[in-house]
C-alpha positions, 0 to 999 in steps of 0.5 A: 154492428147496429148500436143496442136500442135505448128506450130511454132515449128512442121512446123518451116521450114515454118515459122522459116526462119531467116534474111537470105534467104532461099529456101524451097519447100512447099507441098499442104495446106489447107487455108481459103481465102478471096479476095479484092482489094485497100488500106489495110488501110481501114475498108474493109480490117480491117473487112475481117481480122476479119471475116477470124480470127474469122472463123479460131478461130471457127474451133479451139473451135468447140469441146467446141460447141459439134462438133468434126471433124474426125481426130481433134486435139488441135492446135495453130491457124495459122497466117495470110497471104496474097498473094499480087499483083497489078491490070494491071493499077497499074503495068503500074502507077508503071512503068511510075511513079515509085511509088507504088499506094496502092489503086491498090493493089489485094490481097488474105488473108488466115489462114492456116488449119489443114487436118482435116478441110472440106467444112462441117467443115467450114460451122459449124464453119461459123454458130457458127462464125456468132451468136458470131461475125456476119459478111457479110463477112463470106459468102466470105470465102472459103477453098482452098488447095494450092501447093506453090511448090519451094519458097524463103523467108526472114524474114523482121523485121520492118515497112511493109513500109520498106519491099523493103529493105528485098525483095531486099535482097531477090532478089539479093540471087535468082540472085546469085544462078541461081533462078528467080521469077514465077510471080509478086505477092508474100506472106507476113505472119504476125508472130505477130499482127500489131495491138498489136506490135511496127511496129519496132519489127514486124516480117513478112515473106517474099515469092517469088515462083521460079524456076530456071532461063532460060539459053538459052536466053529466057525471064524470066517467071514473 
């Protein structure tokens, strides 16, 4: 019997970044995704996370329900990830008032999926998840393939509210090495369950999408 695929080991280059910044190139990968807007400290946000994780676990355990997708292999469910940005109003408010208004967040939550997951597989899992843990948000979840390309990341240890310290280190690293962000949004990968972990011990992977810095005097492409 083949050993369970462990993303922490097999994909260490993607998920195993240390507290020092590193640059990686990310190939196309599949995700189940759901989007939203507003403060993450809300019931709505928690329900989106719950729906996404429930569906991801339903995919993994399809064989136990008598459904064997082509190419299936046993694996550990991937961690929750999130792409974070601000609305136009939020960007303006942050620039003028020098403070972050969490109600102006725009986000896409996602969980990585093995290559064998297709729309048909996701739909089969959705039917099972709806029976086990009913949630009206399942219909908002979509299977998407993303190619993040060149990126820089750093491991942040501690509460979410102290992430700016690690982002500052990452930004300085990019500046020194001749890179710049491709866009203002960023990704966070939650390597631990925030509901069950001491905030001081949380491990969150922070990621920017980057490109070589312009050297001809052109404005940075943010």
